[in-house]
N, C-alpha and C positions, 0 to 999 in steps of 0.2 A: 319277281325281281329279286335278285340276290344282292345283299349289302355286304361289302367287304368291311368287317368289323375293325381290322387293323388300320385300314385307311381312315375310317371314321374316327377311331380313337386318336390317331396322329393329328388329324385335323382339329379335334377338340383340344388337344394339348397345345398345339400351335396357337389356336384361338385364345385359350386361357392365358398362355404366356404373353401374348400381345396385350391382353387386357391388363395384366399385372404390370407390364412395362409401362403402359400408358398411365396407370394409376401412380406408379413411382415417379414418373416424369411430372405429372400434375402436382404431386406433393412437393417436389423439389422446386418447381416453378412458383408454387403458391408461397413457399418460404422466401424465395428470392424477391417476389413482387411486393411483399409486405415489409421487407427489411428485417425480418426475423428469421432465425434459423429453424428449419424443419427438423433438425437433429437435436437430440437432447444434449445437455451439458455433459462434458467429459467426467465431471465430478458431480454426481447427483446430490451430494451433501453440501455442495457449495451454495450458500444462500446469500452471498454478498451481492449487493445490487451491481448491475452493469455500470461500469465507469468509475466505481469506487476502487481506489488503489488499496492494495494489501498493506497492512501495517508494516512499517519499517522496523526491522529487528536489529540491524547493524547500528551500533551505538554512534560511530563516527558519522555515518550517513544521516542518522536522526539529528545529531547535533548540527551538522552542516545545513540541514533543511530549516533550522530555526533562524538562520540569518535573515531571511525575508520577514519572518514573523517579528523578530527584534527590530528590524529597520522600520517596519510599519508602526510598531508600538512607540519607538523613540520619536518618530515624526509626530505622531498623534499627541504625545505627552510634551513635546517641545524639548526633549532631552537629547544629549549627544548620542550618536549612533555607535554601536559596537563596531570596531574596525573589522572589515571583511577578512583580513588575514587571520584573525582569531578563529574564524570558522573554516576557512579554506585550508589552513595548515594544521588542523587538529589531528591528533594521533591517539590511538588506543594505548593506554599504559598497561592495564590489566583488567581481567574479569574477576569480579568479587563473588559471583554466584548469585543465584536467585534473580537473574535478569538485571543486575546492577554492574556497571562498568565504570572504571576510572579512565577519563581521557585527559589529555593535556591540550589546551587550545594552542593556537599559533604563537602565543606569547609566553607559553609555559604555565598558565594558570590551570590548575587541576580541578576537575569537576566530576561529580558522580552522575552518570547518565542512566536512566531507566527507560529505554525505548517503548517497552510494552505499556508502561504507565504514563507515557508521554510527559516525562518530567526530567528536569536537570536540577541537581542539588549541589550544595557546597561539597567539597571533597569528603567531608565526614559522612555524608549521606543523611544528615539531620536537618530538618527544616528549621530548627531552632537556631542553627548556626548562621552566621552572616554570609549572604551570597556575595561572592567577590565582585569588585568593580571590574568592568563597567556593567556587568549583567544585572546587578540589583536595580539599576534605574533604566537601563537600556533595553530590557526584555520584559515581557509580561510575567507577572507573578503566578499566573495559572500554570505556566510551564516551568519557569525558573523559580523554584520554590526555595526560600531561605529568608532569614531575617534581614531587614534593611539596616544600613549603617547608621541611620539617624536615630 
């Protein structure tokens, strides 16, 4: 009996291709059924946990995000809340360099903002200077760093 080697080779290739296709399909389905991706992350150096937001680097956006933090702090302490317009109408005045920016809140009060350090300081940038009202009592001192008026 004579075997056609070309036909046998083609049959083997087709069989192997079907096997690989089935394997790929199984891997994709396995990833889907467990709720995890079978594909690696686009950035292999990205070690941030899933669901954790990237740090905010925009100084005005960082400042505006503090409205809720300040509101909760003021309620907890029984102090007056910082007016929402101070956060909503904040504008960038200038970048000082080194990750520090001067912003003007919605009422014109100037503050030094360091988004990477998660801090807001008096305009001077010094924690020894007085934190302007209403931030000194209306916001947490862990973020709004500055001397109190009393």
